[in-house]
Steps between C-alpha positions, in 0.01 A plus 500: 500500500269670746735432792791643302303814410397552861862467606610758245226742608596454866862579425400807297270628777772452761744699286251789472440503877873510566551792261209712628663628823810601305293689243308673777824610663629641171191718468562676833571872453834639611503791745749762384663776704442861394721772646351837594650805668398553859500882493398642162165670552252492340625208286622232744547537874446338838259643756421326830637177354273520195617525139334797330521720191385547143745241368400250770132527402581496131727195534227307682264563209764418236597176675137393527447557127827324416440204733819567697533393864743723687647626824589869536844559654562855632859628504716809462521646150870419468435132567236447231725450197758309706234259621360467149838415351587255779166320472370621836190627320358409160355841409512853640287811481547827684529788257739297283580730208552343158838602360722373223788451744292274722348320203842350424471268800130499584160433350225758542126464473292744301507834685201575722579847638646826374653769717800733510768646726458823697716736704423573863656767718430676829205739504719803576743431213447768237804411287409154373204518262558185298753243380706765318591663834674200655856569383736523800214401732481208743242264350358198682358198322451125535766234443462298181205700368462677166485821705853420622615446141347831390643693794846364424490672160442849645826685453650617827223359721606336826302177522404331826329164459288316753342155514180627662293783354386599851859601580506726194183677605636548853814658355282743306297592806820555700658710222808277488467462121399760243264283297383149422404319180251215507176350366215749453226289659706410804591867542132600485420243768773641726390861447141418588565285807837574661667813364334725762538797268878484517560367146372600157511366145655730238493497121332240281527122498772374264671182378193289415500169691303178437457237768478127432532160667855368468653152493821328396559430133302208356273463804169312484270775626525827303279371218224415748544836673456683168170321442392596851587867443303499177200338672481743794538792261204388290254405776520828694705365792803714420299822482324421830826434683671805351212723612508346849869580553548821302161668524427527127472288188829422321610744230645210303418128507759217490444421130579861405800508734633189326450641149670829588793322664551267205490793259758695701732199531481434125568867434804495732632187322469660158654823626795307644572345159508834320 
C-alpha cells in the first residue's frame, strides 16, 4: 500500500512540475503597439529622437495604472487609422476626436481632453475675423481630421488639405492661403513658438472636440484604459500633467467631459427620432 501511494504521489508531483513552465509562460504580459502622431504639438511629437507631449506623458501614467505593457509607434496622422484597422497597431492616440461616424467602426475610451477648432489667418488680414468670413476663401486644413470635415461644410470655401500641419502653417506665413482651421491647442503652440508674428488667431473656438484613445471594435484594452484614465484623474496625476503642458489647471476634468459628451449624444439621438 505504501509503495503504491508513493508511486501515485510521484506521478502527481511530476505532472505538476511539467505544467508549471506552461503556466508561467501563460502569465507573461503581452506588449501592445500604440500609434501616436509624430508632429502634433503639444500632444504627441518627436524631438531629437525622443517621444514627447501631453498625451505621451498621460498614456505612460494610464498604462502603468492599467498594467499595460506597450511600445509607442510614431507615424503620420493619415496612417494612424489605417494602421489600426490593418492590425499594425493595437491602439492609437493623437488628438483622436470622438465622433458618431467613427464610432461605427471603432471603439473609444472615455474622453480625457476637451478642446475646439479655431481659425488662423495672416496678421495683416483685416477681412477674416472668424469662421463666418470664410465663404469664397482658400482654407487650409488637415487630411482626415474633424477640422477637414467642418471646413468642407463651409459654403463656397475652397479647401486645401495637407497631411502635415507644419505645411499648413507655412502656407499661412507665405500668404498662399487665406485661412486655416485646426485644433485650438496646437494653434496656440504654433503662435507662441513659430509664427514669428506673421499669423494670428481670429474669432472664438468652436465645434467642441473630445479626445480619446481609440481601438478596433471588440478589442481587449479599452476597458483597462478607462480604468487607468479614472485612476490618474482621481490621484492628481492628470492635473499635474495638464498644468505642465498647458500652463494652468484644467477647466474641466475627464469625468465631467464624459458626462457632458454622453448627455449631448443622448440629446442628439432623441432629437433625431423626433
